[in-house]
Structures are given as C-alpha cells and as structure tokens.
C-alpha positions in Angstrom: 151.6 106.3 125.5 150.1 102.8 125.8 147.4 104.2 128.1 146.6 107.0 125.6 146.3 104.6 122.7 143.9 102.4 124.8 141.8 105.4 125.6 141.6 106.3 121.9 140.7 102.7 120.9 137.6 102.6 123.2 135.7 105.4 121.4 136.8 104.2 118.0 135.6 100.6 118.7 132.3 102.0 120.0 131.9 104.1 116.9 132.5 101.1 114.7 129.9 99.0 116.6 127.4 101.8 116.3 128.1 102.1 112.6 127.8 98.4 112.0 124.5 98.3 113.9 123.2 101.2 111.9 124.2 99.5 108.6 122.6 96.3 109.7 119.4 98.1 110.6 119.4 100.0 107.3 119.9 96.8 105.2 117.2 95.1 107.2 114.8 98.0 106.7 115.6 98.2 102.9 115.0 94.4 102.5 111.7 94.7 104.4 110.5 97.7 102.3 111.5 95.9 99.1 109.5 92.9 100.2 106.4 95.1 101.0 106.7 96.9 97.6 106.1 93.6 95.9 102.8 93.2 97.8 101.6 96.6 96.6 100.4 95.6 93.2 100.0 98.7 91.1 99.3 98.5 87.3 99.0 101.0 84.5 95.6 102.6 84.3 95.3 101.1 80.9 95.3 97.7 82.5 92.5 98.4 85.0 89.7 95.9 85.2 86.9 95.2 87.6 87.4 91.5 86.8 90.4 90.6 89.0 92.8 87.8 88.4 93.8 86.2 91.7 96.2 83.6 93.1 95.3 82.0 96.4 98.0 80.6 98.7 96.9 78.2 101.4 99.0 77.0 104.3 98.7 73.5 105.7 96.3 74.6 108.5 93.9 76.3 106.1 94.0 73.4 103.7 93.1 71.0 106.5 90.4 73.2 107.9 88.7 73.7 104.5 88.9 70.0 103.8 87.3 69.2 107.2 84.4 71.5 106.4 84.0 70.1 102.9 84.9 73.5 101.3 87.1 73.8 98.2 89.2 77.0 97.9 87.4 77.8 94.7 84.1 77.7 96.6 85.2 80.9 98.5 85.9 82.7 95.2 82.7 81.6 93.6 80.7 82.7 96.7 82.5 86.1 96.7 81.4 86.6 93.1 77.8 85.6 94.0 77.9 88.3 96.8 79.2 90.9 94.4 76.3 90.1 92.0 73.8 90.0 94.8 74.9 93.5 95.8 74.6 94.7 92.1 78.3 95.4 91.9 80.3 94.9 88.7 83.3 93.4 90.4 84.3 89.7 89.9 87.2 87.4 90.4 88.2 85.7 87.2 87.5 82.1 88.0 89.0 80.9 84.7 92.4 82.2 85.7 92.3 81.4 89.4 95.6 79.9 90.6 96.0 77.9 93.8 99.4 77.6 95.5 100.7 76.5 98.9 102.8 78.4 101.5 104.6 77.2 104.6 103.6 79.0 107.8 105.1 76.5 110.2 107.8 78.9 111.3 106.7 81.3 114.1 107.4 84.4 111.9 104.6 83.4 109.6 101.9 82.7 112.1 99.1 85.3 111.5 97.2 86.4 114.6 94.9 89.4 115.2 95.4 90.8 111.8 99.2 90.7 112.0 102.2 88.4 111.8 104.3 87.4 114.8 107.2 88.8 112.9 105.9 90.6 109.8 109.4 91.5 108.6 110.9 88.1 108.9 107.8 86.4 107.4 107.7 88.6 104.3 111.4 88.7 103.7 112.4 85.1 104.4 109.3 83.0 103.9 106.7 84.6 101.6 108.7 86.9 99.3 110.2 84.2 97.1 106.8 82.7 96.6 104.9 85.8 95.6 107.7 87.3 93.6 107.8 84.1 91.5 104.0 84.1 91.2 103.9 87.7 90.0 106.5 86.8 87.3 104.5 83.8 86.2 100.9 85.0 86.2 101.0 88.7 87.1 97.8 88.5 89.2 95.9 91.6 90.3 95.3 90.1 93.8 97.4 87.8 96.0 95.5 86.0 98.8 97.3 84.2 101.6 95.0 82.0 103.8 95.8 80.5 107.2 93.8 79.0 110.1 94.4 79.0 113.8 92.0 79.2 116.7 88.2 79.4 116.6 88.2 83.1 117.5 91.0 84.2 115.2 89.0 85.4 112.2 90.9 88.4 110.9 92.5 89.8 107.8 94.8 92.5 106.4 95.1 94.3 103.1 98.3 95.6 101.6 97.9 98.2 98.8 99.1 101.7 97.8 96.5 102.6 95.2 92.7 102.1 95.2 92.6 100.0 92.0 91.4 97.0 93.9 94.9 95.4 93.4 97.2 94.2 96.2 97.6 91.5 98.7 95.2 90.0 101.2 96.2 87.9 104.2 93.3 86.0 105.9 93.1 83.9 109.1 89.8 82.0 108.7 90.0 80.5 112.3 88.9 77.0 113.0 85.4 75.6 113.2 84.3 73.9 116.4 83.9 70.1 115.9 80.3 70.3 117.1 79.3 71.7 113.7 80.5 68.5 112.1 78.9 65.7 114.1 75.9 65.0 111.8 75.4 65.2 108.0 72.6 67.7 108.2 74.6 69.9 110.6 77.6 69.5 108.4 75.8 70.8 105.4 74.6 73.9 107.3 78.1 74.5 108.7 79.6 74.2 105.2 77.2 76.8 103.9 77.8 79.1 106.8 81.6 78.9 106.7 81.7 79.3 102.9 79.7 82.5 103.2 81.7 83.6 106.3 85.1 83.2 104.6 84.0 84.7 101.4 82.7 87.8 103.3 86.0 88.1 105.0 87.7 88.0 101.6 85.3 90.7 100.4 86.0 92.8 103.5 89.7 92.9 102.6 89.0 93.4 98.9 86.9 96.4 99.9 90.0 97.8 101.6 92.0 97.3 98.3 89.5 99.7 96.7 90.0 102.2 99.5 86.9 101.4 101.5 86.9 102.4 105.2 85.3 100.5 108.0 81.5 100.9 108.4 79.5 101.4 111.6 76.6 99.5 110.2 76.0 96.3 112.1 75.4 94.0 109.1 77.9 95.6 106.8 80.7 93.5 105.2 82.9 96.5 106.0 82.2 96.5 109.7 85.4 96.5 111.7 84.0 93.9 114.1 83.7 90.7 112.1 81.4 88.8 114.5 78.4 88.9 112.1 80.2 87.5 109.1 78.6 84.3 107.8 75.0 85.6 108.4 72.6 86.0 105.5 71.9 89.6 106.5 75.5 90.6 105.9 75.9 92.7 102.8 77.8 95.8 101.6 76.1 98.8 103.2 74.7 101.5 100.9 77.6 103.9 101.5 80.2 101.2 100.8 78.4 100.2 97.6 78.2 103.9 96.5 81.9 104.4 97.2 82.8 101.2 95.3 80.8 102.2 92.3 82.4 105.7 92.3 85.9 104.2 92.6 85.3 101.9 89.7 84.0 104.8 87.5 87.2 106.8 88.3 89.4 103.9 87.2 87.3 103.2 84.2 87.6 106.8 83.1 91.4 106.6 83.7 91.6 103.5 81.6 89.7 105.2 78.7 91.9 108.3 78.9 95.0 106.1 78.9 93.8 104.1 75.9 92.8 107.3 74.0 96.3 108.7 74.6 97.9 105.7 73.1 95.9 105.8 69.9 
C-alpha cells in the first residue's frame, strides 16, 4: 500500500509542478502584454492631430552624450520639425508642450542594443512601465520617446504602435560620438550640427514607422533600413514615403472630421 501511494504521488507532484509553471508563464505573459498595451498609444479619431505632443525620457548615458556634444534634447525636436518643414510635410512636434523626463537604464534588462532590449519583458514590466504609465496619466502625450546611448556603432531604434495615427512609443539608441570630433572648437561645432541632424533623422525614421511607413530602398531616404547615411545633408524623406505620409494624414483628417460631425 505504501508503495502504491508513493507511485501515485509522483505523477500528482509532477502535474502540480507543470500547472504552477504554466500559471507562472501565463501571469508573466499577461503582465508583459499589459505593459506593451500602454506603449501602443491609440486615441479617438476625434483627437487626431498632425501636431504631436511628446514626452522625451533620457537615461544617464544619453544625457551625458548630448551634454558632451553640446546638444540640448529640445534641439533634436526642433531639428525634426525643421526637417518636416523642409520636406513640405504638415507634421510637427508641439514644442510648447514638450516634456523631458529621466529613466534608469543601469540594469541589464534595460540596455538597448541593435533595436532591442537585452530583456524586453523585464525592462518594460519592471523598469519602464511605472514611468510611462504615470506620464500618460499626467500629460497624455501622443508620442513617448526613450533615448539611450551606448557604443559608437549602436545607432538604432524601435517603434511600438498598433494604429497608423502617428501615436506610440519610440526607443532610440543614439550611439556615442568618437572623441576626435571634439578636440577643437571648429570641429566641435561641425560635430554638433552633424549629430543634431543625425539624431533628429533617427527620431523621424521611427516616427515614420508610427505612421505605418515601411523601409525604403532609396540610399538617402530617412526611411532606409540601413541607418549609415543619417546625419548627412542629402538625407530626406524619399518621394514615396512623403506621398504615403500625406495620404495617411488625409485619411486621419477625414476620420476626425467624420467623428466631429457625428457628435454635433
């Protein structure tokens, strides 16, 4: 009898372990999906605007890198608006409502490399979510931007969205500028201009994705998958990308007008 009971306990214990593991995985998955859902900023069509409110979060590395280059975070947003205007596009970031915040990326989960986090789930659930949930309650931005900086070759970004309103979350790794750019005042001024343009173009590349833009094969397009050309004066939105952006804006403008008319 004792042996029979022991034989029964084995499968039961295994089943309990499997059930506990499944429940743990399910809870972890639900927490992760909930964290991602707060990155996908979707608003009523009535609230659509091509003038985006934005909150920029900078980690300690990005803050130090921008300071070393003599670049203020607002410079990137202003430069992005200039590029929009230069490309004859109606989009702008609302400078008057720009908010700057910090975030802690010191833990390995939140180190962003090659367009991804070391542990995306742990980063969003444990590190970032409390910050961006609070920010969305306070200011309800259209776009959240997280900026970090690592090695010189680590320029990359990622966009999180589930509609093509231009709303959502952008994560950017702006890399680190070699010190040789900063050894003389004249070189420093050139470097400052180059990197301001480069980082703003990276921001616009990811903003393009928030509007649903695909990558472009054109060598000097902001939407090119390979980001090596970013920072150059030739880099602009290619004609197809501009056309798609204008079309997308018209679609949402019409949706806003229809929504407004329905409420009257």
